[in-house]
N, C-alpha and C positions, 0 to 999 in steps of 0.2 A: 317365586310363587305368585307374586303380584301380577305378572304378565298372564299367567294361566287364569287367574281369577277375572281378569278383564276380557280375555279372549272368549271364554265360555259363554257369557251372556251375549256378547256381540255376535258370536257364531250362531247362537240360537235365534236371535232376532232377525239376522239376515236370512237364515234358512226359512224361517216362518214367513218373512216378507216375500221371498221368492216363491214359496208355495202358494201364498194367498194371491199373488199377481198371476201365477200360472192358472189357478182355478178361475180367477176373474176372466182371464183370456179365453179359457175354455167356454165360459158362459157367453161371451161376446164375440166368439170367433166368426160369426156370420159377417160382421162389419169388416173384419180383416180379410176374410175370403173375398168379399166383393171388391175390396181395394186392390186385390191381386189380379183382378180380371179386367178385360177391356169394357168399354161402355155397353156393348152388346155381346152377350156370351150365351153359350148353350148350357143346358142342364148338365151335360157330361163334363164340360169344363169346370163348372161349379163343383160338381161332385169330386172331381180329381183334386182340386185345390183344397176342398174341405177335408178330404181323406188325408192328404199330405200334412195339413196342419194338425189334424186330429191325432195322427201317429206321433208327431213330434211332441204334442202336449201330453199324450199318454206315456211316452217314454220319460218325459220330464217328471211327471207325477210318480211313476214307478221308481225312478232313481232317487227322488226326494224321499219317498217312503223308506227305501233302503238306507239312505243316509240318516234319516231321523231314527230309524231302528238302531243303527250303530251308535248314534249320539246318545240316545236314551239308555242303552245298555252299558254305556261307559267305555266301549271298545276304543273309541277315538276321542273321547272327551278331553283328556288331559295331555294330548300331544300338541305342543305349541305350534310346530311347523304345519301340521295338518289343519289346525285351527285357523291359522293365519291365511293359508291358501283357500280354505273353505269360506272364510269370512269375505275375502276379497272377491272370490268367484261369485258368491251369492249376492253380494252388494252390487257388483257389476251387472249381474243378471236382473236384479230387481229394478235398477235404474233403466237398463235397456228395455226390459219388457214393459215398464211403465210408458216409455216413449212409444213402444210398439202398439200398446193399447190405445193411447190417446191420439197419436199421430196417424194411426192406421197404416203402418208400414206394409211393404210387400211381404208376402208369405215366405219368399225365399230368404229374406233377412232373418227369419226366425231360426233357421238352421245355422247361421253364423253365430247368433247369440248362444244357441244350444251348444255348438262346438267349442266356443271359447269359454263359456261359463259353466259348463257341466263338468 
């Protein structure tokens, strides 16, 4: 039972960290979109990359809301295997997305993070 007691808070904290970084990325997505484009770009190119990143962030927020709902209702709160996988995935996503925000990675790399950490 000690393992479950340690996993629950860790899972909650990594899930919230992932959620906060995703929201932060949503607010600052212009810088990341511009990092995906060449020096000179058209408005259509900007709109396409912005839409691509916006769709990914919207999906991440929707999935996080579903996972938070499952966590708070207790459906998956006391399953140690699910807790460990969720903690590892969200911790990896939080670290990766922090680099994504601060280093202004290419937009295509977001989908790799999304695929491996969601």
